[in-house]
C-alpha positions in Angstrom: 0.0 0.0 0.0 2.8 2.4 0.8 4.0 2.3 -2.8 0.6 3.3 -4.2 -0.9 5.7 -1.7 1.8 7.0 0.7 1.4 10.6 1.9 3.9 12.9 3.6 3.3 16.0 5.7 4.7 18.1 8.4 2.8 17.9 11.7 3.4 19.5 15.1 3.6 16.9 17.8 2.1 17.7 21.2 3.2 15.0 23.6 3.8 16.0 27.2 5.3 12.7 28.1 8.7 13.4 26.6 11.6 15.9 27.1 10.6 17.8 23.9 6.8 18.1 24.1 6.3 20.4 21.1 8.2 19.6 17.9 7.5 19.3 14.2 8.1 16.1 12.3 7.8 15.0 8.7 5.4 12.0 8.8 4.9 9.4 6.1 2.2 6.8 6.0 -0.8 5.3 4.5 -4.2 7.1 4.8 -6.3 5.5 7.5 -9.2 5.7 5.0 -7.4 3.3 2.6 -7.1 0.7 5.4 -10.7 1.1 6.5 -12.0 0.8 2.9 -10.3 -2.6 2.7 -12.6 -3.8 5.5 -15.7 -2.9 3.4 -17.5 -1.3 6.4 -21.3 -1.9 6.7 -23.7 1.1 6.5 -24.3 1.1 10.3 -20.6 1.8 11.3 -20.3 5.1 13.1 -16.9 5.1 15.0 -13.5 3.6 14.6 -11.6 2.8 17.8 -7.9 2.1 17.7 -5.8 0.9 20.6 -2.1 0.7 21.5 -0.1 -2.3 22.5 0.7 -2.3 26.2 2.3 -4.8 28.5 0.2 -7.1 30.7 -1.5 -5.4 33.6 -1.4 -2.0 31.9 -4.4 -0.5 30.1 -3.8 0.4 26.4 -4.2 3.9 25.1 -7.3 4.2 23.0 -8.8 6.8 20.8 -11.6 7.0 18.3 -12.7 9.0 15.3 -16.0 9.0 13.5 -16.1 7.0 10.3 -16.8 10.2 8.4 -13.6 11.9 9.9 -11.6 9.0 8.4 -13.3 8.6 5.1 -13.9 12.3 4.2 -10.8 14.5 4.5 -11.8 18.1 3.8 -10.2 19.8 0.8 -6.8 21.3 1.7 -6.4 19.2 4.8 -4.2 16.1 5.4 -5.8 12.7 6.2 -5.3 10.7 9.3 -2.6 8.1 8.6 -1.0 5.0 9.8 2.5 6.4 9.9 5.5 4.1 9.4 8.2 6.9 8.9 9.1 9.9 10.9 11.6 12.4 9.4 12.5 10.0 6.6 13.3 7.0 8.9 11.3 4.1 10.2 9.6 5.0 13.5 11.6 3.5 16.4 9.7 1.6 19.1 10.5 4.2 21.6 8.5 6.7 19.6 5.6 4.4 18.8 6.8 2.3 15.9 6.6 0.3 13.9 3.2 1.9 13.2 1.3 4.7 14.9 -1.7 6.8 14.0 -1.2 10.5 13.2 -4.3 12.7 13.2 -3.5 16.2 11.8 -5.2 19.1 13.6 -6.0 17.0 16.7 -4.6 16.7 20.2 -1.8 14.3 20.7 -4.1 11.9 22.5 -5.6 11.0 19.0 -2.2 10.0 17.6 -1.9 6.7 19.3 1.5 4.9 19.4 2.1 1.2 19.0 -1.2 0.5 17.2 -2.3 -3.0 17.8 -6.0 -3.1 17.3 -8.7 -1.3 15.3 -12.4 -1.9 16.0 -15.3 -0.6 13.9 -18.5 -0.1 15.9 
């Protein structure tokens, strides 16, 4: 998929868990919409939840977007993506790799690291 539909864009990261909570990165990934369309969602799907991997006894991070937020990117805006590169390199595990969600224009809590599971409801 990356060879056919990869997108790249600059996005300001807002993550208060690190030493540099505000920084800009060049993200590369596959639009979340392309992945969701592969599942052929039914007409009654409203939200898409995505969760992080976390060790046993720790709750995963979770966020959600409406299906329309994923499938209908407004003109001039960048889509939510499953990012696999940051600043031209594979995303290291310490920063959420191998794949993390990036949601442009949203708080950092929507850009979940270590994505393990996606659920359509």
